[in-house]
Rosetta silent file (secondary structure, phi, psi, omega in degrees, C-alpha in Angstrom):
SEQUENCE: MLAIASTASLRVYVSEWENGKRSISERYAKILRALLGVTDDELHGRHVASAEPLQTDGYDDLVTRIDAARSVSLTMVKTFMDQTELLRTVDRQMGATSLVDQMTGHLSTLEDALTFAVLPETRRPVARALAGAATLAAWQALDVGAVERAWRHYELGKQAAKEADEPMYLAHATAEQAYVLCDAGRPAMAVGLVRDAQRLGGKMMSPRLQAWLYAAEAEICAKAGMPEECRRALDMAVSALPPGEDARDPDMLSIFLNGGHLARWRGNALALLGDDDAVDDLYVALDTADPTFVRAMAGMRCDLAQAHLARGERDQAHEHLRQARLLANRTGSVRHRRRIEQLTRLL
SCORE:     score description
SCORE:     0.000 S_00000001
   1 L     0.000  130.534 -177.711  -16.701   -2.689  -89.716 S_00000001
   2 L   -77.908  121.853 -179.183  -18.966   -3.158  -92.711 S_00000001
   3 L   -87.013  120.985  176.666  -20.619    0.068  -93.938 S_00000001
   4 L  -127.315  170.221 -174.174  -24.284   -0.281  -95.166 S_00000001
   5 L   -71.936  166.043  176.859  -27.033    2.059  -96.091 S_00000001
   6 L   -63.691  166.013 -179.333  -29.471    3.654  -93.586 S_00000001
   7 H   -58.842  -45.221 -172.075  -32.636    1.783  -92.501 S_00000001
   8 H   -66.004  -43.669  176.948  -34.814    3.940  -94.680 S_00000001
   9 H   -60.142  -43.473 -177.285  -32.521    3.348  -97.751 S_00000001
  10 H   -64.036  -32.300  176.567  -32.476   -0.339  -97.087 S_00000001
  11 H   -62.297  -41.917  177.694  -36.305   -0.450  -97.243 S_00000001
  12 H   -64.556  -41.770  178.799  -36.132    1.094 -100.663 S_00000001
  13 H   -61.432  -45.312  179.212  -33.403   -1.341 -101.761 S_00000001
  14 H   -55.446  -49.523 -179.507  -35.439   -4.362 -100.594 S_00000001
  15 H   -57.876  -46.373 -177.729  -38.509   -3.125 -102.564 S_00000001
  16 H   -71.340  -31.888  172.250  -36.445   -2.567 -105.693 S_00000001
  17 H   -61.424  -51.815  178.686  -34.708   -5.978 -105.307 S_00000001
  18 H   -55.823  -36.360 -175.126  -38.044   -7.708 -105.040 S_00000001
  19 L   -93.413    0.532  177.012  -39.485   -5.914 -108.074 S_00000001
  20 L    75.396   18.648 -177.655  -36.378   -6.417 -110.181 S_00000001
  21 L   -93.618  -10.558  176.151  -35.691   -2.724 -110.413 S_00000001
  22 L  -141.934  135.204  175.198  -32.245   -2.900 -108.787 S_00000001
  23 L   -82.176  151.145 -178.850  -29.659   -5.617 -108.964 S_00000001
  24 L   -82.813  124.189  177.195  -28.111   -6.943 -105.766 S_00000001
  25 L   -75.043  165.132 -176.984  -24.469   -5.920 -105.470 S_00000001
  26 H   -64.643  -32.205 -176.498  -21.851   -8.347 -104.292 S_00000001
  27 H   -67.670  -38.284  178.823  -21.491   -6.582 -100.997 S_00000001
  28 H   -82.115  -25.101  174.872  -25.201   -7.022 -100.119 S_00000001
  29 H   -65.053  -39.882  174.302  -25.345  -10.426 -101.722 S_00000001
  30 H   -59.845  -40.345  177.396  -22.734  -11.586  -99.263 S_00000001
  31 H   -70.728  -41.832 -177.025  -24.745  -10.353  -96.349 S_00000001
  32 H   -70.672  -34.981  177.616  -28.034  -11.722  -97.667 S_00000001
  33 H   -57.805  -50.136 -178.134  -26.567  -15.242  -98.427 S_00000001
  34 H   -64.846  -40.124 -172.796  -25.448  -15.552  -94.794 S_00000001
  35 H   -73.876  -38.359 -177.242  -28.648  -14.058  -93.396 S_00000001
  36 H   -91.609  -19.290 -177.172  -31.102  -16.081  -95.507 S_00000001
  37 L    68.661   41.186 -179.587  -29.012  -19.263  -95.778 S_00000001
  38 L  -119.902  166.571  178.067  -29.425  -19.456  -99.521 S_00000001
  39 L   -83.161  170.340  175.625  -27.051  -20.065 -102.394 S_00000001
  40 H   -64.997  -41.456  178.824  -26.037  -17.286 -104.860 S_00000001
  41 H   -61.663  -40.421 -178.174  -28.207  -18.826 -107.597 S_00000001
  42 H   -73.235  -32.628  179.338  -31.244  -18.880 -105.325 S_00000001
  43 H   -66.924  -35.795 -177.690  -30.641  -15.335 -104.184 S_00000001
  44 L   -95.810   10.183  176.612  -30.552  -14.029 -107.724 S_00000001
  45 L    77.475   17.848 -173.052  -33.470  -16.204 -108.828 S_00000001
  46 L   -89.040   -7.612  179.741  -31.382  -18.467 -111.047 S_00000001
  47 L   -73.331  148.807  176.037  -32.601  -21.751 -109.581 S_00000001
  48 L   -88.782  126.958 -179.964  -35.148  -23.730 -111.633 S_00000001
  49 L   -68.050  146.415 -177.784  -38.489  -24.236 -109.991 S_00000001
  50 L  -118.127  151.077  175.564  -39.462  -27.870 -109.535 S_00000001
  51 L   -73.396  -21.490 -178.702  -42.844  -29.494 -109.460 S_00000001
  52 L   -81.674  152.011  175.971  -41.626  -31.472 -106.439 S_00000001
  53 L   -58.205  134.576 -178.854  -41.581  -29.878 -103.014 S_00000001
  54 L   -61.765  126.142  173.176  -38.222  -28.006 -102.466 S_00000001
  55 L   -98.937  110.488 -177.796  -35.849  -30.063 -100.254 S_00000001
  56 L  -105.227   -6.171 -173.586  -33.642  -27.712  -98.277 S_00000001
  57 L   -95.473   -4.985  177.532  -32.426  -30.144  -95.620 S_00000001
  58 L    76.229    6.561 -178.556  -30.159  -32.253  -97.826 S_00000001
  59 H   -63.168  -36.961 -177.173  -31.583  -35.625  -96.852 S_00000001
  60 H   -61.339  -47.847  176.657  -32.155  -36.697 -100.402 S_00000001
  61 H   -61.108  -42.193  176.426  -28.552  -36.202 -101.318 S_00000001
  62 H   -56.482  -49.164 -178.365  -27.455  -37.846  -98.125 S_00000001
  63 H   -69.420  -33.510  173.674  -29.449  -40.958  -98.684 S_00000001
  64 H   -58.130  -46.971  178.298  -28.304  -41.120 -102.272 S_00000001
  65 H   -64.026  -43.117  177.316  -24.707  -41.092 -101.131 S_00000001
  66 H   -61.873  -42.860 -179.604  -25.329  -43.740  -98.445 S_00000001
  67 H   -64.260  -39.270  176.175  -27.031  -45.950 -100.959 S_00000001
  68 H   -64.439  -38.169 -179.036  -24.158  -45.582 -103.373 S_00000001
  69 H   -64.475  -38.112 -178.899  -21.682  -46.514 -100.548 S_00000001
  70 H   -58.216  -27.313 -175.913  -23.695  -49.649  -99.825 S_00000001
  71 L   -85.897   -1.396  177.405  -22.938  -50.822 -103.344 S_00000001
  72 L   -69.427  107.731 -177.884  -19.162  -50.692 -102.772 S_00000001
  73 L   -92.273  173.147  172.320  -18.281  -54.421 -103.105 S_00000001
  74 H   -64.798  -25.430  178.322  -15.085  -56.299 -102.398 S_00000001
  75 H   -69.566  -42.458  178.075  -14.420  -56.171 -106.196 S_00000001
  76 H   -68.702  -37.195  176.821  -14.484  -52.376 -105.979 S_00000001
  77 H   -61.665  -39.897  179.182  -12.177  -52.369 -102.974 S_00000001
  78 H   -63.678  -37.621  178.316   -9.738  -54.527 -104.932 S_00000001
  79 H   -61.216  -42.879  176.016   -9.956  -51.950 -107.736 S_00000001
  80 H   -54.705  -53.112  179.840   -9.046  -49.243 -105.203 S_00000001
  81 H   -58.775  -41.058  177.566   -6.056  -51.372 -104.027 S_00000001
  82 H   -61.009  -42.980 -179.344   -4.982  -51.996 -107.575 S_00000001
  83 H   -61.891  -44.034 -179.993   -5.026  -48.214 -108.381 S_00000001
  84 H   -61.196  -42.610  178.866   -2.844  -47.639 -105.312 S_00000001
  85 H   -60.185  -43.250  175.837   -0.436  -50.361 -106.484 S_00000001
  86 H   -56.840  -50.730 -179.381   -0.231  -48.610 -109.864 S_00000001
  87 H   -61.547  -36.543  179.741    0.495  -45.271 -108.316 S_00000001
  88 H   -64.845  -41.502 -178.553    3.129  -46.953 -106.027 S_00000001
  89 H   -64.513  -48.918 -178.047    4.866  -48.530 -109.065 S_00000001
  90 H   -60.255  -45.599  179.115    4.915  -45.261 -111.054 S_00000001
  91 H   -56.734  -44.116  179.737    6.191  -43.397 -107.984 S_00000001
  92 H   -65.335  -32.213 -178.131    9.029  -45.809 -107.467 S_00000001
  93 H   -94.844  -30.871 -173.407   10.295  -45.566 -110.955 S_00000001
  94 H  -120.255  -11.439 -177.964    9.447  -42.023 -111.936 S_00000001
  95 L    96.428  172.123 -171.601    8.886  -40.059 -108.743 S_00000001
  96 L   -96.002  -14.535 -172.646    5.942  -38.362 -107.106 S_00000001
  97 H   -61.128  -32.071 -179.698    5.843  -34.924 -108.823 S_00000001
  98 H   -87.144   -0.331 -169.926    3.620  -36.076 -111.689 S_00000001
  99 H  -107.014    1.826 -172.954    1.271  -37.957 -109.446 S_00000001
 100 H   -58.896  -48.961 -179.418   -0.165  -35.216 -107.148 S_00000001
 101 H   -65.031  -39.892  179.087   -3.468  -34.781 -108.976 S_00000001
 102 H   -63.918  -46.337 -178.033   -4.011  -38.511 -109.491 S_00000001
 103 H   -61.799  -42.801  178.515   -3.225  -39.213 -105.875 S_00000001
 104 H   -60.535  -45.498  177.422   -5.512  -36.403 -104.598 S_00000001
 105 H   -61.583  -42.128  177.066   -8.360  -37.775 -106.673 S_00000001
 106 H   -58.798  -52.041  179.520   -7.748  -41.275 -105.443 S_00000001
 107 H   -64.682  -35.104  179.484   -7.793  -40.303 -101.838 S_00000001
 108 H   -65.814  -40.401  179.973  -10.972  -38.130 -102.302 S_00000001
 109 H   -64.618  -42.731  178.928  -12.835  -41.142 -103.791 S_00000001
 110 H   -69.413  -37.125 -178.975  -11.786  -43.395 -100.945 S_00000001
 111 H   -67.112  -42.815  175.376  -12.576  -40.828  -98.317 S_00000001
 112 H   -62.770  -41.867 -178.275  -16.089  -40.324  -99.766 S_00000001
 113 H   -64.384  -33.368 -178.838  -16.725  -44.072  -99.995 S_00000001
 114 H   -80.265  -33.864 -177.533  -15.740  -44.404  -96.270 S_00000001
 115 H   -61.235  -37.077 -169.399  -17.596  -41.243  -95.106 S_00000001
 116 L  -106.622    2.181  171.273  -20.936  -42.517  -96.421 S_00000001
 117 L   -80.332  138.805 -175.280  -20.538  -46.248  -95.669 S_00000001
 118 L  -101.652  -51.421 -171.246  -22.577  -47.203  -92.671 S_00000001
 119 L   -90.986  150.376 -174.772  -22.067  -50.810  -91.667 S_00000001
 120 H   -55.864  -40.166 -172.666  -18.697  -52.314  -90.489 S_00000001
 121 H   -61.880  -24.108  174.992  -18.630  -55.004  -93.212 S_00000001
 122 H   -89.806  -39.795 -174.702  -18.473  -52.139  -95.797 S_00000001
 123 H   -67.787  -43.538 -170.104  -16.446  -49.610  -93.836 S_00000001
 124 H   -67.226  -44.512  178.772  -13.469  -51.841  -92.825 S_00000001
 125 H   -65.728  -32.542  176.036  -12.357  -52.930  -96.290 S_00000001
 126 H   -68.728  -44.545  179.724  -12.623  -49.350  -97.581 S_00000001
 127 H   -61.174  -36.694  178.215  -10.733  -48.050  -94.506 S_00000001
 128 H   -63.014  -42.546  178.395   -8.026  -50.569  -95.151 S_00000001
 129 H   -65.291  -40.264  177.093   -7.653  -49.399  -98.736 S_00000001
 130 H   -68.005  -38.903  174.740   -7.592  -45.743  -97.560 S_00000001
 131 H   -52.394  -50.254 -179.673   -4.943  -46.499  -94.990 S_00000001
 132 H   -64.756  -41.006 -176.098   -2.612  -47.829  -97.644 S_00000001
 133 H   -67.831  -45.605 -177.413   -3.346  -45.078 -100.101 S_00000001
 134 H   -64.195  -34.923  179.809   -2.996  -42.274  -97.555 S_00000001
 135 H   -69.448  -41.851  174.013    0.362  -43.586  -96.278 S_00000001
 136 H   -61.104  -46.954  179.222    1.661  -43.759  -99.922 S_00000001
 137 H   -59.256  -38.124 -175.552    0.382  -40.218 -100.546 S_00000001
 138 H   -68.579  -38.883  176.162    2.087  -39.010  -97.373 S_00000001
 139 H   -61.902  -41.445  176.008    5.455  -40.473  -98.455 S_00000001
 140 H   -64.299  -42.177 -177.717    5.114  -38.888 -101.821 S_00000001
 141 H   -65.177  -40.071  178.979    4.281  -35.517 -100.268 S_00000001
 142 H   -60.674  -41.580 -178.424    7.367  -35.825  -98.040 S_00000001
 143 H   -62.207  -37.180 -176.679    9.548  -36.622 -101.067 S_00000001
 144 L   -93.629    3.441  172.602    8.430  -33.492 -102.897 S_00000001
 145 L    90.853    9.175  179.346    8.873  -31.270  -99.853 S_00000001
 146 L   -95.672   78.702 -165.865    5.207  -30.746  -98.901 S_00000001
 147 H   -69.819  -35.107  179.543    5.764  -31.622  -95.236 S_00000001
 148 H   -67.986  -41.750  176.895    2.401  -30.403  -93.794 S_00000001
 149 H   -59.284  -43.866  178.160    0.542  -32.350  -96.430 S_00000001
 150 H   -58.227  -50.459  179.783    2.576  -35.360  -95.566 S_00000001
 151 H   -58.353  -39.253 -179.449    1.793  -35.069  -91.943 S_00000001
 152 H   -67.570  -39.270  178.870   -1.936  -34.689  -92.540 S_00000001
 153 H   -63.471  -45.553  178.191   -1.919  -37.707  -94.875 S_00000001
 154 H   -60.030  -40.627  178.056   -0.202  -39.850  -92.208 S_00000001
 155 H   -64.059  -40.811  176.863   -2.828  -38.791  -89.710 S_00000001
 156 H   -60.762  -44.470  179.872   -5.492  -39.816  -92.235 S_00000001
 157 H   -65.527  -38.470  177.459   -3.801  -43.149  -92.783 S_00000001
 158 H   -65.447  -44.211  175.005   -3.540  -43.845  -89.076 S_00000001
 159 H   -57.922  -42.763  179.656   -7.187  -42.993  -88.443 S_00000001
 160 H   -63.963  -37.314 -176.340   -8.191  -45.276  -91.400 S_00000001
 161 H   -68.950  -39.770  175.389   -6.021  -48.085  -90.100 S_00000001
 162 H   -62.013  -38.810 -179.659   -7.700  -47.804  -86.676 S_00000001
 163 H   -65.104  -41.605 -174.456  -11.169  -47.837  -88.329 S_00000001
 164 H   -80.556   -7.960 -175.253  -10.099  -50.916  -90.292 S_00000001
 165 L    53.895   51.732 -179.733   -8.643  -52.563  -87.142 S_00000001
 166 L  -118.128   90.719 -175.838   -5.411  -53.147  -88.981 S_00000001
 167 H   -62.126  -31.640  177.324   -2.441  -52.931  -86.591 S_00000001
 168 H   -63.040  -46.616 -179.437    0.106  -53.484  -89.366 S_00000001
 169 H   -65.870  -40.025  177.452   -1.093  -50.521  -91.388 S_00000001
 170 H   -59.756  -47.637 -177.224   -1.211  -48.416  -88.210 S_00000001
 171 H   -62.060  -47.780 -178.328    2.371  -49.389  -87.309 S_00000001
 172 H   -59.827  -46.887  179.766    3.624  -48.605  -90.830 S_00000001
 173 H   -61.936  -46.695 -175.644    1.990  -45.186  -91.105 S_00000001
 174 H   -62.085  -35.051 -178.318    3.210  -44.261  -87.608 S_00000001
 175 H   -71.144  -46.469 -178.711    6.779  -45.317  -88.373 S_00000001
 176 H   -64.855  -33.684  174.574    6.925  -43.433  -91.658 S_00000001
 177 H   -57.663  -30.666 -178.953    5.487  -40.356  -89.883 S_00000001
 178 H   -63.062  -25.629  176.400    8.572  -40.401  -87.682 S_00000001
 179 H   -65.845  -28.933  178.915   10.629  -39.437  -90.796 S_00000001
 180 H   -64.143  -47.979 -177.746    8.698  -36.140  -90.965 S_00000001
 181 H   -62.291  -42.299 -175.035    9.839  -35.323  -87.414 S_00000001
 182 H   -66.055  -43.969 -179.362   13.402  -36.450  -88.273 S_00000001
 183 H   -65.689  -27.939 -176.317   13.512  -34.226  -91.425 S_00000001
 184 L   -84.560    1.019  177.465   12.089  -31.390  -89.259 S_00000001
 185 L    89.127   21.382  174.922   15.066  -31.567  -86.915 S_00000001
 186 L  -124.705   61.357 -176.299   13.467  -33.589  -84.111 S_00000001
 187 H   -62.717  -35.979 -177.568   15.211  -36.966  -84.305 S_00000001
 188 H   -66.657  -40.278  173.825   14.887  -37.772  -80.616 S_00000001
 189 H   -61.007  -36.623  178.257   11.103  -37.349  -80.882 S_00000001
 190 H   -64.701  -37.929  174.798   11.169  -39.436  -83.988 S_00000001
 191 H   -57.299  -44.880 -179.684   12.908  -42.218  -82.172 S_00000001
 192 H   -67.552  -32.617  178.761   10.057  -42.369  -79.658 S_00000001
 193 H   -69.993  -43.062 -177.753    7.462  -42.377  -82.444 S_00000001
 194 H   -68.846  -29.546  175.058    9.052  -45.259  -84.374 S_00000001
 195 H   -71.248  -35.745  176.465    9.278  -47.237  -81.192 S_00000001
 196 H   -66.303  -32.093  176.171    5.632  -46.551  -80.485 S_00000001
 197 H   -62.179  -33.597  176.362    4.928  -47.898  -83.922 S_00000001
 198 H   -68.675  -40.304  177.045    6.426  -51.231  -82.870 S_00000001
 199 H   -61.741  -43.790  178.856    4.171  -51.180  -79.845 S_00000001
 200 H   -62.602  -38.981  179.763    1.112  -50.522  -81.966 S_00000001
 201 H   -68.352  -34.205  178.138    1.912  -53.365  -84.288 S_00000001
 202 H    52.156 -139.511 -176.005    2.281  -55.755  -81.331 S_00000001
 203 H   -87.644    2.563 -178.922    2.061  -59.427  -82.070 S_00000001
 204 H   -86.693   -6.971 -170.384    0.025  -58.932  -85.216 S_00000001
 205 L   -79.214  148.257  170.586    2.979  -57.824  -87.383 S_00000001
 206 L   -75.181  152.130  174.768    4.504  -60.013  -90.096 S_00000001
 207 H   -50.531  -37.874 -176.343    8.239  -60.813  -89.683 S_00000001
 208 H   -71.385  -40.375  177.480    9.138  -58.611  -92.649 S_00000001
 209 H   -67.863  -33.246  177.808    7.350  -55.627  -91.293 S_00000001
 210 H   -67.269  -40.412  176.579    8.937  -56.101  -87.928 S_00000001
 211 H   -66.435  -34.795  177.287   12.357  -56.147  -89.539 S_00000001
 212 H   -63.042  -40.110 -176.423   11.396  -53.030  -91.524 S_00000001
 213 H   -69.147  -40.913  177.380   10.437  -51.245  -88.245 S_00000001
 214 H   -66.413  -34.673  177.846   13.703  -52.132  -86.660 S_00000001
 215 H   -71.789  -37.634  171.842   15.684  -50.905  -89.618 S_00000001
 216 H   -59.864  -40.859  178.673   13.766  -47.617  -89.543 S_00000001
 217 H   -58.415  -42.951 -176.539   14.521  -47.376  -85.900 S_00000001
 218 H   -66.095  -41.523  177.151   18.241  -47.902  -86.541 S_00000001
 219 H   -61.556  -43.387 -176.214   18.332  -45.160  -89.181 S_00000001
 220 H   -75.199  -30.082  173.859   16.503  -42.670  -87.076 S_00000001
 221 H   -66.707  -38.043  176.848   18.737  -43.527  -83.980 S_00000001
 222 H   -58.526  -44.283  176.043   21.761  -42.847  -86.235 S_00000001
 223 H   -66.046  -25.354 -179.579   20.352  -39.410  -86.997 S_00000001
 224 L   -88.675    2.554 -179.070   19.718  -38.826  -83.345 S_00000001
 225 L    72.012   41.737  179.970   23.307  -39.581  -82.467 S_00000001
 226 L  -125.683   73.977 -168.633   22.597  -42.902  -80.710 S_00000001
 227 H   -66.501  -39.188  172.915   25.130  -45.310  -82.138 S_00000001
 228 H   -58.259  -45.336  178.594   24.588  -48.137  -79.638 S_00000001
 229 H   -68.384  -34.737  176.276   20.856  -48.072  -80.002 S_00000001
 230 H   -62.403  -47.971 -178.714   21.305  -47.955  -83.810 S_00000001
 231 H   -66.823  -33.229  174.398   23.479  -51.090  -83.872 S_00000001
 232 H   -64.270  -44.561  178.931   21.063  -52.905  -81.551 S_00000001
 233 H   -65.927  -34.749  177.491   18.200  -52.123  -83.776 S_00000001
 234 H   -67.125  -36.937  174.503   20.123  -53.348  -86.860 S_00000001
 235 H   -65.504  -33.824  179.848   20.827  -56.663  -85.162 S_00000001
 236 H   -70.943  -37.693  179.175   17.125  -56.977  -84.346 S_00000001
 237 H   -59.526  -45.235 -177.866   16.283  -56.273  -87.988 S_00000001
 238 H   -66.309  -38.504 -177.913   18.636  -58.997  -89.208 S_00000001
 239 H   -67.496  -35.572 -175.674   17.125  -61.463  -86.617 S_00000001
 240 H   -84.465  -22.639 -173.701   13.513  -60.699  -87.658 S_00000001
 241 L   -65.919  128.367  175.846   14.002  -60.722  -91.455 S_00000001
 242 L   -67.768  151.348 -179.677   12.745  -63.885  -93.095 S_00000001
 243 L   -68.562  164.702  172.135   15.362  -65.818  -95.211 S_00000001
 244 L   102.031  172.664 -175.530   15.384  -65.849  -99.026 S_00000001
 245 L   -88.436  -13.046 -179.535   15.394  -63.338 -101.880 S_00000001
 246 L   -58.592  135.598  179.140   11.747  -62.468 -101.755 S_00000001
 247 L  -108.531  -34.055 -176.795   11.267  -58.820 -100.885 S_00000001
 248 E   -74.057  133.562  179.082    7.582  -58.167 -101.034 S_00000001
 249 E   -94.771  114.299 -175.708    5.535  -58.665  -97.873 S_00000001
 250 L   -64.067  -23.239  179.903    2.294  -60.404  -98.983 S_00000001
 251 L   -93.125   -5.589 -178.116    0.538  -59.069  -95.917 S_00000001
 252 E  -152.296   86.766 -170.000    1.810  -55.498  -96.350 S_00000001
 253 E   -61.390  -18.374 -177.349    2.256  -54.646 -100.012 S_00000001
 254 E   -81.560  -11.353 -174.698    4.061  -51.379  -99.338 S_00000001
 255 E   -94.291  122.480  169.361    6.921  -53.184  -97.594 S_00000001
 256 E  -119.894  114.471 -179.198    9.911  -54.338  -99.728 S_00000001
 257 L  -158.685  119.195  168.722   12.730  -55.832  -97.657 S_00000001
 258 L  -136.653 -164.786 -178.294   15.209  -58.617  -98.167 S_00000001
 259 H   -60.119  -40.059 -179.329   18.931  -59.123  -97.422 S_00000001
 260 H   -62.538  -48.642  177.052   19.927  -56.765 -100.176 S_00000001
 261 H   -60.967  -41.268 -178.823   17.630  -53.982  -99.011 S_00000001
 262 H   -65.481  -34.935  175.890   18.685  -54.453  -95.456 S_00000001
 263 H   -63.435  -35.896  177.712   22.357  -54.184  -96.463 S_00000001
 264 H   -66.496  -42.531 -179.360   21.573  -50.822  -98.010 S_00000001
 265 H   -65.606  -42.738  177.534   19.784  -49.723  -94.880 S_00000001
 266 H   -61.234  -42.167  178.742   22.628  -50.919  -92.611 S_00000001
 267 H   -62.967  -41.617  178.693   25.078  -49.014  -94.844 S_00000001
 268 H   -58.477  -48.838 -178.004   22.909  -45.901  -94.692 S_00000001
 269 H   -65.605  -43.505  178.902   22.744  -45.996  -90.806 S_00000001
 270 H   -66.207  -35.432  173.229   26.449  -46.720  -90.498 S_00000001
 271 H   -60.005  -43.607  176.635   27.294  -43.913  -92.944 S_00000001
 272 H   -58.077  -32.870  179.757   25.316  -41.536  -90.797 S_00000001
 273 H   -84.584   -8.639 -176.033   27.486  -42.652  -87.845 S_00000001
 274 L    73.590   31.755  179.949   30.668  -42.202  -89.859 S_00000001
 275 L   -86.295  132.192 -179.313   31.497  -45.887  -89.599 S_00000001
 276 L   -59.779  -31.655  179.980   34.074  -47.380  -92.037 S_00000001
 277 H   -66.253   -9.340  179.516   31.998  -50.523  -92.518 S_00000001
 278 H   -59.653  -47.526 -175.190   29.357  -48.509  -94.247 S_00000001
 279 H   -56.468  -44.905  179.254   31.192  -48.495  -97.547 S_00000001
 280 H   -64.061  -48.694  179.221   31.388  -52.321  -97.837 S_00000001
 281 H   -61.697  -40.090 -177.121   27.700  -52.802  -97.005 S_00000001
 282 H   -68.043  -42.003  177.613   26.681  -50.123  -99.418 S_00000001
 283 H   -67.507  -31.032  176.577   28.618  -51.558 -102.366 S_00000001
 284 H   -67.573  -43.131  178.978   27.214  -54.977 -101.723 S_00000001
 285 H   -64.095  -38.164  179.740   23.704  -53.379 -101.756 S_00000001
 286 H   -61.089  -39.295 -177.146   24.525  -51.415 -104.908 S_00000001
 287 H   -70.618  -28.586 -170.939   25.546  -54.656 -106.793 S_00000001
 288 H  -106.406   -0.109 -169.675   22.264  -56.404 -105.880 S_00000001
 289 L   -69.418  149.160  171.452   19.854  -53.405 -106.082 S_00000001
 290 L   -75.689  118.618 -177.273   16.692  -53.553 -108.186 S_00000001
 291 L   -68.375  -13.000  178.759   17.190  -50.789 -110.877 S_00000001
 292 L   -75.877  -14.854 -178.945   13.431  -50.076 -110.833 S_00000001
 293 L   -91.901   68.547 -173.934   13.779  -48.556 -107.370 S_00000001
 294 H   -58.335  -47.234 -178.949   15.097  -45.289 -108.799 S_00000001
 295 H   -65.567  -40.409  176.669   14.483  -43.119 -105.817 S_00000001
 296 H   -61.392  -35.537  178.391   16.093  -45.685 -103.488 S_00000001
 297 H   -65.069  -37.984 -179.769   19.102  -45.737 -105.788 S_00000001
 298 H   -66.735  -37.689  173.499   19.494  -41.957 -105.423 S_00000001
 299 H   -61.399  -40.837 -178.990   19.421  -42.455 -101.667 S_00000001
 300 H   -64.521  -41.408 -179.513   21.992  -45.166 -101.869 S_00000001
 301 H   -65.100  -42.266  176.648   24.373  -42.910 -103.911 S_00000001
 302 H   -61.449  -39.840  173.969   23.954  -40.279 -101.248 S_00000001
 303 H   -60.376  -42.071  179.346   24.802  -42.791  -98.597 S_00000001
 304 H   -67.412  -36.797  174.609   27.950  -43.844 -100.421 S_00000001
 305 H   -58.573  -45.652 -178.554   28.938  -40.184 -100.817 S_00000001
 306 H   -66.146  -39.141  177.779   28.544  -39.715  -97.095 S_00000001
 307 H   -62.922  -43.433  178.879   30.475  -42.852  -96.334 S_00000001
 308 H   -67.538  -39.171  178.032   33.401  -41.794  -98.592 S_00000001
 309 H   -60.380  -38.079  178.953   33.390  -38.376  -97.098 S_00000001
 310 H   -63.932  -27.762  176.759   33.766  -39.888  -93.636 S_00000001
 311 L   -95.815    7.695  175.475   36.908  -41.615  -94.874 S_00000001
 312 L    77.836   17.738 -175.530   38.254  -38.521  -96.504 S_00000001
 313 L  -100.459   81.862 -172.076   37.774  -39.946 -100.087 S_00000001
 314 H   -69.829  -40.236 -178.527   36.485  -36.833 -101.730 S_00000001
 315 H   -61.178  -45.405 -177.496   36.824  -37.926 -105.428 S_00000001
 316 H   -68.931  -35.293  179.048   34.639  -41.022 -104.852 S_00000001
 317 H   -66.422  -36.395  179.422   32.137  -38.936 -102.811 S_00000001
 318 H   -65.143  -40.528 -177.304   31.908  -36.365 -105.683 S_00000001
 319 H   -69.793  -41.937  177.885   31.132  -39.079 -108.239 S_00000001
 320 H   -68.293  -28.548  173.880   28.375  -40.639 -106.215 S_00000001
 321 H   -67.488  -35.041 -179.662   26.833  -37.200 -105.614 S_00000001
 322 H   -65.468  -45.564 -178.792   26.928  -36.637 -109.370 S_00000001
 323 H   -65.662  -44.480  179.341   24.995  -39.950 -109.922 S_00000001
 324 H   -55.859  -42.255 -178.530   22.644  -39.126 -107.035 S_00000001
 325 H   -61.987  -42.324  179.940   21.852  -35.747 -108.575 S_00000001
 326 H   -63.703  -42.143 -176.681   20.967  -37.350 -111.918 S_00000001
 327 H   -71.632  -42.478  175.927   18.633  -39.869 -110.269 S_00000001
 328 H   -57.319  -41.182  179.392   17.065  -37.201 -108.083 S_00000001
 329 H   -68.157  -27.067  178.125   16.346  -35.076 -111.092 S_00000001
 330 H   -67.667  -39.030 -176.566   14.700  -37.985 -112.765 S_00000001
 331 H   -95.564  -10.973 -179.912   12.240  -38.496 -109.872 S_00000001
 332 L    72.551   25.915 -177.779   11.921  -34.787 -108.906 S_00000001
 333 L   -78.050  108.840  177.225   12.820  -35.674 -105.300 S_00000001
 334 H   -67.336  -38.932 -175.664   13.107  -32.491 -103.295 S_00000001
 335 H   -64.067  -45.782  175.649   14.061  -34.522 -100.254 S_00000001
 336 H   -70.503  -33.913  175.821   17.088  -36.131 -101.973 S_00000001
 337 H   -62.800  -35.765  179.883   18.082  -32.900 -103.669 S_00000001
 338 H   -64.208  -44.226  177.510   18.213  -31.233 -100.198 S_00000001
 339 H   -64.858  -39.078  175.257   20.498  -33.928  -98.956 S_00000001
 340 H   -58.172  -40.561 -177.601   22.720  -33.770 -102.031 S_00000001
 341 H   -71.275  -38.701  176.859   23.232  -30.009 -101.522 S_00000001
 342 H   -61.903  -43.824 -179.984   24.081  -30.595  -97.818 S_00000001
 343 H   -71.219  -30.906 -177.985   26.684  -33.184  -98.738 S_00000001
 344 H   -66.210  -36.803  178.190   28.015  -31.109 -101.602 S_00000001
 345 H   -62.045  -21.653 -179.380   28.807  -28.275  -99.098 S_00000001
 346 L   -86.810   -7.541  179.814   31.004  -30.715  -97.251 S_00000001
 347 L   -74.203    0.000    0.000   33.265  -31.451 -100.287 S_00000001
C-alpha cells in the first residue's frame, strides 16, 4: 500500500507545487503522471509552449506515420529484401551472434512499415518482406539459444505470411518452428507441426520447398523415434527434389536444397536412427559441401561423429567432434555447442 500525506498536507503541497515553492518528488510524480495523463516533462513544466493549439490526441503523429507508409514503394520493399539477404549471407558464414542488433533494427523498421500501411497493395509486399526477415531472425535466435525470442519471431513470421497471402512463407516458418519444439524435448508435437506446415503450403509450394519440408519431417521423425516414418519422408523428399545442381529456390530465397544438401540431411536422419548407411551418405555430402555454409558444416561434423559412435568408431567420432567444435566456435552457435557436448559425453 502506498503511503501519502494527509489531505490537509496535500493541499499545502499542491499550492507549493503550483507556485514553484516545492519540487515534486518522484513518489508523487509517479502518482500525478498516472492521474493527469501527462508526461514527466509536462508535469515539471519542461515542455516548450507552442503557438499552435496543443494536440494531445496523437492524430498528427498518426497521420504523419500513415503518410510515410504510403510512400513505401516496391523499390523500398526490394531494399528490405536485399538487407535480409545480406544478413542471411553473413549469418551463414559467420554466425548470428554479431547480428542481433542489426536484425532487431531491421525487424522494427519492417514492423513499423506494416503497422502504418493502410491499403492492401502496400501492406502485402511489406508483409512478405517481414515474413522472410522474421523467419530468418527466429532461426538465428534458436541458434544462439534464445528460444523464446525464436518462438515469438516465428509467430511474427507466420502472421506476416498470412497477411501477405503467401502460403510458401507460412509453410516454411511453421516447419522451422517445429525445430523449437524438437529442441525443447517435444519431438512428437514437432512431427505434427511440420506435417501441418505441408498442409498449409498446399498446392502452392515449389517442388524444392516441398522436398525441404519432407526432409525436415524425416529429421524430426528420426528424433521422435519413428524410423519407418523417417524413411518414408526421405523417399518423398528425393521424389520431390528437382534435378540438377542448383540449390537456391527462386521462389523462396531462404531455401537451399540440391542432391548434395539432401544427402547430408539423409545422413543426419539416419545417424539419429543409428543406421550404418549414414556414414556413406555423410561423406558424400562432405565432399560436395559448399564451404561458405559454415554452420551447416558444423552440423555435418556432428552427424558424422554420431554415425561413427553408432558403429563404435570412437577415434573417428572424436576427430569430427573436434572439427565441429572449431566451426561452432567460429559461428558462436549455442545450438551446435550443446549437441557437441552431448556427443562428447558419449565418447
